[in-house]
Steps between C-alpha positions, in 0.01 A plus 500: 500500500721202564850548635642303218859497637374342826288247318782407264741467795253261673460290184881478459564436867288184483678382192212567261480680174201708393396219270491266801265731687285547182455128483394485868256782446358331177583790280725580210846646589401815303192538718705478815758745351211745437385471857847547637553806279172654604327452166246268667389432848569202728172338622452419864542132415833579318628685812386217734672237278823702487493567873456126571767389251761741629392483861438880520428658828200723559737804482661377174169497310416872515866591455514302168147540369368832637775760453485856629341612168195287570472633854527853362222443244275361770559800723427742221181315417388522866580879506285556190209303650521696823487828311194398312311402810 
């Protein structure tokens, strides 16, 4: 899941609106909104473009795009796989 507050803060900090970022990503503003709100997923290319546009550090990217919920799901999946082995 995306940390939408963090992402929105970064967009605003750089003087952009969501519609500006949507244009950079070559997508409709509603598509970007769906991605920010967790109804769709950001592609690797989307994340790379956002990171470049807003000069995100290597620690910013996981904090914004890979929240604790994602880490928890990955851990649970690994536990299930280990049990079945």
